[in-house]
C-alpha positions in Angstrom: 11.2 -87.2 -48.9 9.1 -84.2 -49.9 8.6 -81.6 -47.2 5.2 -81.8 -45.4 3.1 -78.7 -46.3 0.2 -76.9 -44.7 -2.0 -78.4 -47.3 -0.9 -81.9 -46.3 -1.8 -81.2 -42.7 -5.1 -79.7 -43.7 -6.1 -82.8 -45.7 -4.9 -85.1 -42.9 -7.0 -83.3 -40.3 -10.0 -82.6 -42.7 -9.8 -78.9 -42.1 -9.0 -75.9 -44.4 -5.5 -74.7 -45.0 -6.5 -71.4 -43.5 -7.5 -73.1 -40.3 -4.0 -74.7 -40.0 -2.4 -71.3 -40.6 -4.5 -69.8 -37.8 -3.4 -72.6 -35.5 0.2 -71.8 -36.3 -0.4 -68.2 -35.4 -2.1 -69.3 -32.2 -5.3 -67.4 -33.2 -8.2 -67.4 -30.7 -10.6 -67.9 -33.7 -9.9 -71.6 -33.7 -11.8 -73.9 -31.3 -9.7 -75.7 -28.7 -10.7 -79.2 -30.0 -9.8 -78.2 -33.6 -6.5 -76.7 -32.4 -5.5 -79.9 -30.6 -6.5 -82.0 -33.7 -4.3 -79.9 -36.0 -1.4 -80.0 -33.6 -1.6 -83.8 -33.3 -1.8 -84.0 -37.1 1.4 -81.9 -37.4 3.1 -84.2 -35.0 1.9 -87.3 -36.8 3.1 -86.1 -40.2 6.4 -84.6 -38.9 5.5 -81.1 -40.1 8.3 -78.5 -39.6 7.4 -74.8 -39.6 9.0 -73.0 -42.6 10.2 -69.9 -40.8 12.0 -68.6 -43.9 8.8 -68.6 -45.9 7.0 -66.9 -43.0 9.7 -64.3 -42.8 9.2 -63.4 -46.5 5.5 -63.0 -45.9 5.6 -60.8 -42.9 9.0 -59.2 -43.5 10.3 -60.3 -40.1 13.1 -62.8 -39.6 12.4 -63.5 -35.9 16.2 -63.1 -35.3 18.3 -60.5 -33.5 22.0 -60.3 -34.4 24.4 -60.1 -31.4 28.0 -59.1 -32.0 30.4 -59.4 -29.0 34.1 -58.5 -28.9 35.1 -61.7 -27.0 33.3 -64.9 -26.1 35.8 -66.1 -23.5 35.3 -63.1 -21.2 32.7 -64.2 -18.5 31.5 -60.6 -18.3 30.4 -60.6 -22.0 29.0 -64.1 -21.6 26.6 -62.7 -19.0 25.5 -60.1 -21.5 24.7 -62.8 -24.0 22.8 -64.9 -21.4 20.6 -61.9 -20.5 19.9 -61.3 -24.2 19.0 -64.9 -24.7 16.6 -64.9 -21.7 14.4 -62.3 -23.3 14.7 -63.3 -26.9 13.8 -66.9 -26.2 10.8 -65.8 -24.1 9.6 -63.7 -27.0 10.1 -66.4 -29.6 13.1 -64.8 -31.2 16.5 -66.4 -31.8 19.9 -64.7 -31.5 22.5 -65.0 -34.2 25.8 -64.6 -32.3 29.0 -63.4 -33.8 32.4 -62.4 -32.3 34.6 -59.5 -33.7 37.7 -60.2 -31.5 38.1 -56.4 -31.2 38.7 -56.2 -35.0 36.8 -53.3 -36.6 37.1 -54.8 -40.1 35.8 -58.1 -39.0 33.0 -56.3 -37.1 31.9 -54.4 -40.3 31.8 -57.7 -42.2 29.7 -59.3 -39.4 27.3 -56.4 -39.3 26.9 -56.5 -43.1 26.3 -60.3 -43.0 23.6 -59.9 -40.4 21.9 -57.1 -42.3 22.0 -59.3 -45.5 20.2 -62.0 -43.4 17.5 -59.5 -42.7 17.8 -59.6 -38.9 15.2 -57.6 -37.0 17.8 -55.7 -35.0 21.5 -55.8 -33.9 22.9 -55.6 -30.4 26.6 -54.6 -30.5 29.5 -54.3 -28.1 31.7 -52.1 -30.3 35.2 -53.3 -31.1 38.1 -51.3 -29.9 38.4 -48.0 -31.8 35.1 -48.2 -33.4 33.8 -45.0 -35.2 30.4 -44.2 -36.8 31.9 -45.1 -40.1 32.4 -48.7 -38.8 28.7 -49.1 -38.5 27.6 -49.5 -42.1 24.2 -50.3 -43.8 22.0 -49.7 -40.8 19.5 -47.4 -42.3 16.6 -49.8 -41.7 18.1 -52.2 -39.1 17.7 -51.1 -35.4 21.0 -50.9 -33.6 21.5 -51.1 -29.8 25.0 -50.5 -28.4 25.9 -52.3 -25.2 28.7 -51.6 -22.6 30.7 -49.2 -24.9 29.6 -46.1 -26.7 30.6 -45.0 -30.2 31.2 -41.2 -30.5 28.6 -39.6 -32.7 26.5 -42.7 -33.2 22.8 -42.1 -33.0 21.7 -45.4 -31.4 20.2 -46.8 -28.3 22.7 -47.6 -25.5 22.6 -49.7 -22.4 25.6 -49.8 -20.0 26.6 -49.2 -16.4 27.2 -46.1 -14.2 31.0 -46.6 -14.5 32.1 -43.3 -13.1 30.2 -43.7 -9.8 31.4 -47.3 -9.4 35.0 -46.4 -9.9 34.7 -43.5 -7.5 33.3 -45.8 -4.8 36.2 -48.2 -5.4 38.8 -45.4 -5.0 37.0 -44.1 -1.9 37.0 -47.6 -0.4 40.8 -48.0 -0.9 41.3 -44.5 0.7 39.3 -45.7 3.7 41.7 -48.6 4.0 44.6 -46.2 4.2 45.9 -46.3 0.6 47.9 -43.2 -0.2 49.1 -44.0 -3.8 46.1 -45.2 -5.8 46.4 -46.2 -9.4 44.1 -47.3 -12.2 45.1 -50.2 -14.5 43.9 -51.4 -17.9 41.6 -50.9 -20.8 42.1 -49.0 -24.0 42.5 -45.2 -23.7 39.9 -44.5 -26.3 37.3 -46.8 -24.8 34.3 -45.0 -23.3 34.2 -47.6 -20.5 37.9 -46.9 -19.5 37.4 -43.2 -19.7 34.4 -43.3 -17.4 36.0 -45.8 -14.9 39.4 -44.0 -14.8 37.4 -40.7 -14.6 35.7 -41.9 -11.5 39.1 -42.6 -9.8 40.4 -39.3 -11.0 37.4 -37.4 -9.7 37.8 -39.0 -6.2 41.5 -38.2 -6.1 40.9 -34.6 -7.3 38.6 -34.1 -4.4 41.6 -34.8 -2.1 43.9 -32.5 -4.2 45.7 -35.5 -5.8 46.4 -36.0 -9.5 46.3 -39.3 -11.4 49.3 -39.0 -13.6 49.7 -41.2 -16.8 52.3 -43.5 -15.2 49.7 -44.4 -12.5 46.9 -45.0 -15.1 48.6 -47.3 -17.7 46.4 -48.7 -20.5 46.6 -52.3 -21.7 44.3 -54.7 -23.6 41.8 -56.1 -21.1 43.4 -59.5 -21.2 45.1 -61.3 -18.4 48.6 -61.7 -19.9 48.7 -58.1 -21.0 47.5 -56.9 -17.6 50.2 -59.0 -16.0 52.9 -57.3 -18.0 51.5 -53.8 -17.4 51.1 -54.6 -13.7 54.8 -55.5 -13.3 55.7 -52.1 -14.6 53.2 -50.3 -12.5 54.1 -52.1 -9.2 57.9 -51.4 -9.5 59.1 -47.9 -8.6 55.8 -46.0 -8.1 55.0 -46.8 -4.5 51.5 -48.0 -5.4 49.5 -49.4 -2.5 46.0 -49.5 -4.1 44.8 -50.3 -7.6 41.3 -50.0 -9.2 41.3 -52.2 -12.3 39.4 -51.7 -15.5 38.0 -55.2 -15.2 38.2 -58.4 -13.2 40.2 -60.0 -16.0 42.8 -57.2 -15.6 42.6 -57.6 -11.8 43.5 -61.3 -12.1 46.6 -60.4 -14.2 47.5 -57.9 -11.4 47.1 -60.6 -8.8 49.5 -62.8 -10.9 52.1 -60.0 -10.9 51.8 -59.4 -7.1 52.4 -63.1 -6.5 55.5 -63.1 -8.6 56.8 -60.0 -6.9 56.0 -61.6 -3.5 53.8 -58.7 -2.5 50.9 -59.4 -0.1 47.5 -58.8 -1.6 45.1 -56.9 0.7 47.9 -55.3 2.8 51.0 -54.4 0.7 48.7 -53.7 -2.3 45.0 -53.5 -2.1 43.1 -54.4 -5.3 39.6 -53.8 -6.6 38.4 -55.1 -10.0 35.3 -54.2 -12.0 32.4 -56.3 -13.3 32.2 -58.8 -10.5 32.3 -61.9 -12.7 31.3 -65.2 -11.2 35.0 -66.2 -10.4 35.6 -63.0 -8.4 33.9 -64.2 -5.2 35.4 -67.8 -5.5 39.0 -66.7 -6.2 41.5 -67.1 -3.4 42.0 -64.5 -2.2 38.5 -63.4 -3.1 38.5 -60.5 -5.5 36.9 -57.2 -4.4 35.0 -55.9 -7.4 32.5 -53.2 -8.6 29.5 -55.3 -9.5 27.9 -54.5 -12.9 24.5 -56.0 -13.7 25.7 -57.6 -16.9 22.8 -60.0 -17.3 20.2 -57.3 -16.7 22.1 -55.1 -19.2 21.6 -57.8 -21.8 17.9 -58.1 -20.9 17.4 -54.4 -21.3 19.2 -54.3 -24.6 17.1 -57.2 -25.9 13.8 -55.4 -24.9 14.9 -52.3 -26.7 15.9 -54.2 -29.8 12.5 -56.0 -29.9 10.7 -52.7 -29.4 12.5 -51.2 -32.3 11.8 -54.2 -34.4 8.1 -53.7 -33.7 8.4 -50.2 -35.0 8.9 -48.1 -31.9 9.7 -44.6 -33.1 11.3 -42.6 -30.2 14.6 -40.8 -29.6 17.6 -43.0 -28.9 17.6 -44.2 -25.3 20.7 -44.1 -23.0 20.3 -46.4 -20.1 23.0 -46.7 -17.4 22.3 -49.2 -14.7 23.7 -48.7 -11.1 26.7 -50.5 -9.8 27.8 -51.5 -6.3 31.0 -52.5 -4.6 31.5 -56.1 -3.4 34.3 -55.7 -0.8 36.3 -58.9 -0.3 39.8 -60.0 0.6 41.9 -58.3 -2.0 41.1 -54.8 -0.6 41.7 -56.0 3.0 38.1 -56.8 3.9 37.1 -60.3 5.3 36.2 -63.0 2.9 32.4 -63.1 2.7 30.4 -66.4 2.7 30.7 -68.0 -0.8 27.5 -68.5 -2.6 28.0 -70.9 -5.5 24.7 -70.0 -7.0 25.9 -66.4 -7.7 25.1 -64.9 -11.1 26.0 -61.5 -12.3 22.5 -59.8 -12.3 
């Protein structure tokens, strides 16, 4: 069957093609009765809006590219949900891609999105990303999320990582921890540098160093964190750990269980991100709450503003964090709220 056109709708409704076009653009120039007649005619004929043709006319795709490093990490899923909240509200769609921490794959995905003429790209950079890994973005707005790329001139939305980690280390100290460690993340990740830096800054205020053996790196994945935690927990006298992420913290809890160490007393643990599962885990995981969904919303707003032609210096937005103290640090288990979302 031939595709129903604007002219077909116009003839069916006995109006001009221009009137149908104005209805599609929701123009106030069209009378309400005419608008309703045209909309009914579209429905009767099964008219489908040709967005590709419209994109060619107005040089806008109505799409924002979103490149995440992982899709199975609930923290990143919250970013994506926040982005979608705003994009859907504004009539945009997201084209989602996953780099799996692969810089080469990331470059291919970015190029593919640019070729599809997206109106902007929101990116969580893959591990080790450099400015050279962000190609062909001369006319496509780029918003970085959660991780920075050294030297990149781009908008950025993330969290106040240093202060969150500082508060976590301070809380462990208040519980009597005297050998505090930091676990996980990649050494060259801006997020790890800031989070480990917060722990280091607190300890320095007490005249204590954070040596490399008490700040081991590892990929932010549960099996890798488990193996790194086994090494950290044996022979170093560690009694408190701030983890790079909640996923890393879950790996640490696995290791503590296998070593028959009591969580919340033998070793006190605080994660980072406060994913949905943190409060429902048993024992409940203490965590530095990051407003991931709000971060996604802010990134979407910036991307849309840039797509509309906003010409302003690159923004750097860091949203505040707060500590959710639960059982793994030795605090009581709070009431569980199953409607919790990471906002």
